[in-house]
VMD Tcl script that builds the backbone (N, CA, C; Angstrom):
set m [mol new atoms 375]
animate dup $m
set s [atomselect $m all]
$s set {name element resname resid chain x y z} {
  {N N MET 1 A -75.096 16.631 10.448}
  {CA C MET 1 A -73.913 17.429 10.722}
  {C C MET 1 A -73.916 17.965 12.156}
  {N N ALA 2 A -75.086 18.393 12.646}
  {CA C ALA 2 A -75.160 18.936 14.002}
  {C C ALA 2 A -74.763 17.894 15.037}
  {N N GLY 3 A -75.139 16.622 14.802}
  {CA C GLY 3 A -74.783 15.560 15.739}
  {C C GLY 3 A -73.285 15.405 15.880}
  {N N ILE 4 A -72.562 15.538 14.781}
  {CA C ILE 4 A -71.101 15.421 14.816}
  {C C ILE 4 A -70.499 16.573 15.615}
  {N N CYS 5 A -71.006 17.788 15.401}
  {CA C CYS 5 A -70.491 18.944 16.132}
  {C C CYS 5 A -70.767 18.804 17.624}
  {N N THR 6 A -71.979 18.363 17.975}
  {CA C THR 6 A -72.332 18.193 19.378}
  {C C THR 6 A -71.450 17.137 20.014}
  {N N PHE 7 A -71.268 16.025 19.332}
  {CA C PHE 7 A -70.419 14.954 19.852}
  {C C PHE 7 A -69.004 15.475 20.096}
  {N N GLY 8 A -68.488 16.231 19.135}
  {CA C GLY 8 A -67.139 16.788 19.279}
  {C C GLY 8 A -67.037 17.712 20.466}
  {N N PHE 9 A -68.063 18.515 20.705}
  {CA C PHE 9 A -68.063 19.438 21.840}
  {C C PHE 9 A -67.984 18.660 23.148}
  {N N PHE 10 A -68.818 17.630 23.297}
  {CA C PHE 10 A -68.807 16.857 24.531}
  {C C PHE 10 A -67.496 16.098 24.697}
  {N N LYS 11 A -66.894 15.667 23.603}
  {CA C LYS 11 A -65.588 15.006 23.692}
  {C C LYS 11 A -64.547 16.000 24.209}
  {N N PHE 12 A -64.592 17.264 23.757}
  {CA C PHE 12 A -63.686 18.290 24.276}
  {C C PHE 12 A -63.849 18.420 25.783}
  {N N GLN 13 A -65.102 18.455 26.258}
  {CA C GLN 13 A -65.343 18.591 27.689}
  {C C GLN 13 A -64.792 17.394 28.450}
  {N N GLU 14 A -65.062 16.179 27.956}
  {CA C GLU 14 A -64.598 14.966 28.636}
  {C C GLU 14 A -63.077 14.929 28.724}
  {N N MET 15 A -62.398 15.440 27.714}
  {CA C MET 15 A -60.944 15.388 27.677}
  {C C MET 15 A -60.309 16.552 28.430}
  {N N ASN 16 A -61.141 17.407 29.061}
  {CA C ASN 16 A -60.616 18.591 29.731}
  {C C ASN 16 A -59.780 19.387 28.725}
  {N N HIS 17 A -60.328 19.561 27.550}
  {CA C HIS 17 A -59.607 20.169 26.434}
  {C C HIS 17 A -59.218 21.611 26.737}
  {N N PRO 18 A -57.970 21.982 26.479}
  {CA C PRO 18 A -57.501 23.337 26.805}
  {C C PRO 18 A -58.189 24.443 26.024}
  {N N TYR 19 A -58.819 24.124 24.895}
  {CA C TYR 19 A -59.482 25.173 24.126}
  {C C TYR 19 A -60.795 25.608 24.760}
  {N N LEU 20 A -61.300 24.834 25.705}
  {CA C LEU 20 A -62.516 25.218 26.407}
  {C C LEU 20 A -62.123 25.795 27.752}
  {N N GLY 21 A -62.120 27.079 27.868}
  {CA C GLY 21 A -61.799 27.718 29.131}
  {C C GLY 21 A -60.334 28.065 29.277}
  {N N ILE 22 A -59.969 28.391 30.497}
  {CA C ILE 22 A -58.603 28.804 30.811}
  {C C ILE 22 A -57.760 27.557 31.039}
  {N N ASN 23 A -56.692 27.424 30.299}
  {CA C ASN 23 A -55.816 26.267 30.398}
  {C C ASN 23 A -54.863 26.444 31.586}
  {N N PRO 24 A -55.013 25.634 32.651}
  {CA C PRO 24 A -54.147 25.769 33.826}
  {C C PRO 24 A -52.661 25.606 33.515}
  {N N GLN 25 A -52.336 24.863 32.461}
  {CA C GLN 25 A -50.934 24.661 32.096}
  {C C GLN 25 A -50.289 25.945 31.616}
  {N N LYS 26 A -51.107 26.908 31.192}
  {CA C LYS 26 A -50.565 28.192 30.737}
  {C C LYS 26 A -50.466 29.213 31.867}
  {N N LEU 27 A -50.915 28.828 33.066}
  {CA C LEU 27 A -50.840 29.732 34.216}
  {C C LEU 27 A -49.567 29.466 35.005}
  {N N THR 28 A -49.028 30.510 35.611}
  {CA C THR 28 A -47.877 30.328 36.487}
  {C C THR 28 A -48.331 29.598 37.757}
  {N N THR 29 A -47.382 29.156 38.564}
  {CA C THR 29 A -47.729 28.437 39.794}
  {C C THR 29 A -48.504 29.337 40.747}
  {N N ILE 30 A -48.065 30.600 40.880}
  {CA C ILE 30 A -48.779 31.576 41.719}
  {C C ILE 30 A -49.587 32.469 40.777}
  {N N VAL 31 A -50.900 32.295 40.809}
  {CA C VAL 31 A -51.806 32.989 39.895}
  {C C VAL 31 A -52.238 34.324 40.505}
  {N N THR 32 A -52.279 35.364 39.667}
  {CA C THR 32 A -52.675 36.699 40.127}
  {C C THR 32 A -53.813 37.250 39.273}
  {N N ASP 33 A -54.439 38.324 39.760}
  {CA C ASP 33 A -55.487 38.997 38.991}
  {C C ASP 33 A -54.963 39.441 37.627}
  {N N LYS 34 A -53.766 39.995 37.640}
  {CA C LYS 34 A -53.180 40.508 36.398}
  {C C LYS 34 A -53.023 39.387 35.372}
  {N N GLU 35 A -52.573 38.239 35.826}
  {CA C GLU 35 A -52.402 37.114 34.903}
  {C C GLU 35 A -53.745 36.648 34.336}
  {N N LEU 36 A -54.761 36.579 35.185}
  {CA C LEU 36 A -56.076 36.145 34.721}
  {C C LEU 36 A -56.695 37.150 33.761}
  {N N ALA 37 A -56.345 38.424 33.884}
  {CA C ALA 37 A -56.856 39.444 32.971}
  {C C ALA 37 A -56.399 39.194 31.540}
  {N N ASN 38 A -55.291 38.470 31.363}
  {CA C ASN 38 A -54.782 38.158 30.025}
  {C C ASN 38 A -55.555 37.026 29.355}
  {N N HIS 39 A -56.412 36.332 30.103}
  {CA C HIS 39 A -57.168 35.200 29.565}
  {C C HIS 39 A -58.616 35.619 29.349}
  {N N ARG 40 A -58.828 36.361 28.275}
  {CA C ARG 40 A -60.149 36.927 28.016}
  {C C ARG 40 A -60.695 36.588 26.632}
  {N N SER 41 A -60.237 35.487 26.031}
  {CA C SER 41 A -60.823 35.109 24.744}
  {C C SER 41 A -62.271 34.692 24.992}
  {N N GLU 42 A -63.050 34.589 23.941}
  {CA C GLU 42 A -64.471 34.239 24.092}
  {C C GLU 42 A -64.643 32.895 24.813}
  {N N LEU 43 A -63.874 31.886 24.415}
  {CA C LEU 43 A -64.006 30.575 25.058}
  {C C LEU 43 A -63.482 30.581 26.488}
  {N N GLU 44 A -62.446 31.350 26.758}
  {CA C GLU 44 A -61.930 31.442 28.127}
  {C C GLU 44 A -62.955 32.111 29.044}
  {N N ARG 45 A -63.608 33.150 28.557}
  {CA C ARG 45 A -64.633 33.830 29.365}
  {C C ARG 45 A -65.837 32.922 29.579}
  {N N MET 46 A -66.232 32.192 28.542}
  {CA C MET 46 A -67.431 31.367 28.609}
  {C C MET 46 A -67.253 30.150 29.525}
  {N N TYR 47 A -66.110 29.483 29.435}
  {CA C TYR 47 A -65.914 28.233 30.173}
  {C C TYR 47 A -65.014 28.370 31.395}
  {N N GLY 48 A -64.274 29.455 31.508}
  {CA C GLY 48 A -63.452 29.704 32.688}
  {C C GLY 48 A -62.643 28.494 33.130}
  {N N PHE 49 A -62.863 28.086 34.387}
  {CA C PHE 49 A -62.129 26.962 34.972}
  {C C PHE 49 A -62.930 25.662 34.958}
  {N N GLN 50 A -64.057 25.622 34.280}
  {CA C GLN 50 A -64.919 24.442 34.323}
  {C C GLN 50 A -64.155 23.170 33.960}
  {N N GLY 51 A -64.204 22.204 34.867}
  {CA C GLY 51 A -63.590 20.903 34.627}
  {C C GLY 51 A -62.077 20.879 34.700}
  {N N LYS 52 A -61.450 21.954 35.111}
  {CA C LYS 52 A -59.984 22.033 35.114}
  {C C LYS 52 A -59.383 21.543 36.429}
  {N N ASP 53 A -58.109 21.181 36.375}
  {CA C ASP 53 A -57.365 20.768 37.555}
  {C C ASP 53 A -56.460 21.921 37.973}
  {N N LEU 54 A -56.832 22.588 39.059}
  {CA C LEU 54 A -56.061 23.721 39.580}
  {C C LEU 54 A -55.339 23.346 40.868}
  {N N SER 55 A -55.317 22.064 41.190}
  {CA C SER 55 A -54.811 21.600 42.486}
  {C C SER 55 A -53.357 21.976 42.753}
  {N N GLU 56 A -52.569 22.188 41.715}
  {CA C GLU 56 A -51.151 22.529 41.890}
  {C C GLU 56 A -50.892 24.032 41.858}
  {N N LYS 57 A -51.959 24.823 41.760}
  {CA C LYS 57 A -51.815 26.281 41.666}
  {C C LYS 57 A -52.010 26.945 43.029}
  {N N ASP 58 A -51.354 28.076 43.204}
  {CA C ASP 58 A -51.569 28.921 44.373}
  {C C ASP 58 A -52.392 30.109 43.889}
  {N N MET 59 A -53.648 30.130 44.258}
  {CA C MET 59 A -54.549 31.188 43.805}
  {C C MET 59 A -54.863 32.179 44.921}
  {N N SER 60 A -54.081 32.140 45.981}
  {CA C SER 60 A -54.334 33.004 47.137}
  {C C SER 60 A -54.143 34.488 46.817}
  {N N LYS 61 A -53.460 34.809 45.724}
  {CA C LYS 61 A -53.236 36.212 45.336}
  {C C LYS 61 A -54.350 36.750 44.440}
  {N N VAL 62 A -55.322 35.901 44.079}
  {CA C VAL 62 A -56.432 36.316 43.231}
  {C C VAL 62 A -57.514 36.929 44.129}
  {N N SER 63 A -58.063 38.053 43.716}
  {CA C SER 63 A -59.088 38.724 44.522}
  {C C SER 63 A -60.418 37.983 44.405}
  {N N LEU 64 A -61.263 38.145 45.414}
  {CA C LEU 64 A -62.604 37.557 45.379}
  {C C LEU 64 A -63.405 38.085 44.193}
  {N N GLU 65 A -63.214 39.366 43.887}
  {CA C GLU 65 A -63.938 39.970 42.763}
  {C C GLU 65 A -63.611 39.264 41.449}
  {N N VAL 66 A -62.339 38.994 41.218}
  {CA C VAL 66 A -61.930 38.363 39.963}
  {C C VAL 66 A -62.367 36.901 39.915}
  {N N ILE 67 A -62.082 36.142 40.968}
  {CA C ILE 67 A -62.388 34.709 40.916}
  {C C ILE 67 A -63.890 34.448 40.882}
  {N N SER 68 A -64.685 35.317 41.493}
  {CA C SER 68 A -66.135 35.100 41.489}
  {C C SER 68 A -66.769 35.434 40.142}
  {N N ASN 69 A -66.010 36.043 39.245}
  {CA C ASN 69 A -66.512 36.346 37.901}
  {C C ASN 69 A -65.967 35.405 36.841}
  {N N ILE 70 A -65.356 34.309 37.268}
  {CA C ILE 70 A -64.857 33.295 36.343}
  {C C ILE 70 A -65.756 32.077 36.467}
  {N N ALA 71 A -66.182 31.529 35.346}
  {CA C ALA 71 A -67.070 30.369 35.362}
  {C C ALA 71 A -66.343 29.154 35.936}
  {N N PHE 72 A -67.050 28.416 36.795}
  {CA C PHE 72 A -66.514 27.158 37.309}
  {C C PHE 72 A -67.670 26.225 37.627}
  {N N ASP 73 A -67.351 24.958 37.891}
  {CA C ASP 73 A -68.374 23.955 38.164}
  {C C ASP 73 A -67.892 23.003 39.254}
  {N N ASN 74 A -68.672 21.966 39.511}
  {CA C ASN 74 A -68.327 20.987 40.545}
  {C C ASN 74 A -67.172 20.074 40.148}
  {N N ALA 75 A -66.810 20.046 38.878}
  {CA C ALA 75 A -65.772 19.135 38.401}
  {C C ALA 75 A -64.350 19.674 38.598}
  {N N ILE 76 A -64.214 20.922 39.026}
  {CA C ILE 76 A -62.879 21.517 39.203}
  {C C ILE 76 A -62.157 20.846 40.362}
  {N N LYS 77 A -60.868 20.623 40.172}
  {CA C LYS 77 A -60.005 20.179 41.267}
  {C C LYS 77 A -59.319 21.434 41.794}
  {N N TRP 78 A -59.821 21.935 42.924}
  {CA C TRP 78 A -59.306 23.180 43.500}
  {C C TRP 78 A -58.025 22.932 44.291}
  {N N PRO 79 A -57.219 23.972 44.473}
  {CA C PRO 79 A -56.059 23.866 45.359}
  {C C PRO 79 A -56.526 23.700 46.809}
  {N N LYS 80 A -55.579 23.392 47.689}
  {CA C LYS 80 A -55.895 23.333 49.116}
  {C C LYS 80 A -56.448 24.694 49.549}
  {N N GLU 81 A -57.200 24.702 50.638}
  {CA C GLU 81 A -57.873 25.920 51.100}
  {C C GLU 81 A -56.914 27.098 51.302}
  {N N ASP 82 A -55.697 26.834 51.807}
  {CA C ASP 82 A -54.754 27.936 52.032}
  {C C ASP 82 A -54.177 28.488 50.731}
  {N N ASN 83 A -54.443 27.821 49.599}
  {CA C ASN 83 A -54.008 28.321 48.296}
  {C C ASN 83 A -55.164 28.915 47.491}
  {N N LEU 84 A -56.286 29.150 48.170}
  {CA C LEU 84 A -57.430 29.826 47.557}
  {C C LEU 84 A -57.510 31.250 48.105}
  {N N PRO 85 A -58.193 32.154 47.408}
  {CA C PRO 85 A -58.365 33.513 47.946}
  {C C PRO 85 A -59.052 33.460 49.314}
  {N N LYS 86 A -58.613 34.295 50.206}
  {CA C LYS 86 A -59.176 34.335 51.558}
  {C C LYS 86 A -60.685 34.618 51.468}
  {N N GLY 87 A -61.479 33.764 52.105}
  {CA C GLY 87 A -62.928 33.933 52.103}
  {C C GLY 87 A -63.635 33.284 50.934}
  {N N PHE 88 A -62.903 32.632 50.034}
  {CA C PHE 88 A -63.517 32.006 48.862}
  {C C PHE 88 A -63.877 30.564 49.180}
  {N N ASP 89 A -65.157 30.243 49.054}
  {CA C ASP 89 A -65.650 28.879 49.240}
  {C C ASP 89 A -66.387 28.478 47.970}
  {N N PRO 90 A -65.760 27.662 47.116}
  {CA C PRO 90 A -66.382 27.307 45.839}
  {C C PRO 90 A -67.797 26.736 45.983}
  {N N SER 91 A -68.042 25.911 46.993}
  {CA C SER 91 A -69.367 25.296 47.128}
  {C C SER 91 A -70.446 26.340 47.424}
  {N N SER 92 A -70.110 27.391 48.171}
  {CA C SER 92 A -71.118 28.424 48.446}
  {C C SER 92 A -71.436 29.218 47.171}
  {N N TYR 93 A -70.431 29.445 46.320}
  {CA C TYR 93 A -70.683 30.144 45.057}
  {C C TYR 93 A -71.543 29.286 44.129}
  {N N ILE 94 A -71.312 27.979 44.131}
  {CA C ILE 94 A -72.126 27.066 43.309}
  {C C ILE 94 A -73.573 27.118 43.815}
  {N N SER 95 A -73.772 27.081 45.123}
  {CA C SER 95 A -75.127 27.126 45.693}
  {C C SER 95 A -75.835 28.428 45.330}
  {N N LYS 96 A -75.121 29.547 45.434}
  {CA C LYS 96 A -75.712 30.837 45.074}
  {C C LYS 96 A -76.102 30.866 43.602}
  {N N GLY 97 A -75.285 30.246 42.767}
  {CA C GLY 97 A -75.552 30.222 41.328}
  {C C GLY 97 A -76.781 29.401 40.960}
  {N N LYS 98 A -77.164 28.471 41.827}
  {CA C LYS 98 A -78.346 27.646 41.571}
  {C C LYS 98 A -79.639 28.350 41.964}
  {N N ASP 99 A -79.554 29.409 42.768}
  {CA C ASP 99 A -80.740 30.124 43.223}
  {C C ASP 99 A -81.232 31.034 42.102}
  {N N PRO 100 A -82.472 30.821 41.641}
  {CA C PRO 100 A -82.966 31.644 40.532}
  {C C PRO 100 A -83.320 33.075 40.933}
  {N N GLY 101 A -83.297 33.394 42.226}
  {CA C GLY 101 A -83.613 34.745 42.676}
  {C C GLY 101 A -85.111 34.977 42.773}
  {N N LEU 102 A -85.487 36.190 43.101}
  {CA C LEU 102 A -86.884 36.611 43.216}
  {C C LEU 102 A -87.696 35.715 44.152}
  {N N ASN 103 A -87.021 35.072 45.126}
  {CA C ASN 103 A -87.669 34.151 46.063}
  {C C ASN 103 A -88.363 32.984 45.374}
  {N N LEU 104 A -87.953 32.652 44.151}
  {CA C LEU 104 A -88.571 31.543 43.426}
  {C C LEU 104 A -88.323 30.203 44.110}
  {N N SER 105 A -87.208 30.061 44.811}
  {CA C SER 105 A -86.932 28.803 45.508}
  {C C SER 105 A -88.008 28.506 46.540}
  {N N LYS 106 A -88.475 29.533 47.272}
  {CA C LYS 106 A -89.541 29.343 48.258}
  {C C LYS 106 A -90.828 28.880 47.578}
  {N N ILE 107 A -91.143 29.484 46.451}
  {CA C ILE 107 A -92.349 29.104 45.706}
  {C C ILE 107 A -92.214 27.675 45.188}
  {N N HIS 108 A -91.034 27.318 44.681}
  {CA C HIS 108 A -90.816 25.950 44.184}
  {C C HIS 108 A -90.982 24.939 45.310}
  {N N HIS 109 A -90.496 25.261 46.521}
  {CA C HIS 109 A -90.650 24.352 47.670}
  {C C HIS 109 A -92.113 24.158 48.038}
  {N N MET 110 A -92.958 25.127 47.701}
  {CA C MET 110 A -94.395 25.006 47.964}
  {C C MET 110 A -95.090 24.184 46.881}
  {N N GLY 111 A -94.333 23.759 45.863}
  {CA C GLY 111 A -94.901 22.937 44.797}
  {C C GLY 111 A -95.341 23.715 43.573}
  {N N ILE 112 A -95.147 25.011 43.600}
  {CA C ILE 112 A -95.534 25.845 42.457}
  {C C ILE 112 A -94.315 25.978 41.550}
  {N N THR 113 A -94.388 25.352 40.380}
  {CA C THR 113 A -93.227 25.346 39.481}
  {C C THR 113 A -93.495 26.018 38.141}
  {N N GLY 114 A -94.764 26.234 37.828}
  {CA C GLY 114 A -95.091 26.790 36.519}
  {C C GLY 114 A -95.323 25.724 35.470}
  {N N LYS 115 A -95.200 24.464 35.873}
  {CA C LYS 115 A -95.425 23.362 34.936}
  {C C LYS 115 A -96.856 23.421 34.417}
  {N N GLY 116 A -97.009 23.320 33.109}
  {CA C GLY 116 A -98.325 23.352 32.494}
  {C C GLY 116 A -98.830 24.745 32.172}
  {N N VAL 117 A -98.076 25.757 32.522}
  {CA C VAL 117 A -98.486 27.135 32.248}
  {C C VAL 117 A -97.985 27.532 30.866}
  {N N ALA 118 A -98.852 28.112 30.085}
  {CA C ALA 118 A -98.465 28.603 28.759}
  {C C ALA 118 A -98.510 30.127 28.779}
  {N N VAL 119 A -97.544 30.743 28.146}
  {CA C VAL 119 A -97.477 32.200 28.094}
  {C C VAL 119 A -97.352 32.611 26.635}
  {N N ALA 120 A -98.130 33.611 26.276}
  {CA C ALA 120 A -98.044 34.143 24.916}
  {C C ALA 120 A -97.892 35.654 24.997}
  {N N VAL 121 A -97.057 36.188 24.143}
  {CA C VAL 121 A -96.870 37.638 24.067}
  {C C VAL 121 A -97.293 38.042 22.654}
  {N N ILE 122 A -98.271 38.911 22.581}
  {CA C ILE 122 A -98.750 39.382 21.284}
  {C C ILE 122 A -98.420 40.872 21.222}
  {N N ASP 123 A -97.671 41.236 20.229}
  {CA C ASP 123 A -97.237 42.617 20.088}
  {C C ASP 123 A -97.708 43.137 18.737}
  {N N LYS 124 A -98.248 44.314 18.751}
  {CA C LYS 124 A -98.730 44.924 17.513}
  {C C LYS 124 A -97.907 46.187 17.266}
  {N N LEU 125 A -97.312 46.280 16.110}
  {CA C LEU 125 A -96.524 47.453 15.777}
  {C C LEU 125 A -97.369 48.637 15.408}
}
mol reanalyze $m
mol bondsrecalc $m
mol representation Tube
mol addrep $m
């Protein structure tokens, strides 16, 4: 049964299914913070704009604060740069999202990855 559910989920993603994330067809041509605030269902919050085609939208009225808190990925078709919020560069946000923080990237570049390390937590009530 789990295999069928998993297959169905990936089929939804491949089809750019509107139930996963914010459906661009339900957005007006000029998108605003107020309009995006209305799209707060669990699936809309979880998947945001991932895999969506926003190329025909004008998102220049959306604040950096709002757009940076919406999930997105490399598969999005973004509007032209002049139709994006001023100062918003999707590729820089994707790069920041890949950084695990705590300077771990520097340690990983040195070859220290934690591979082969086992950790156990023993707690006594």
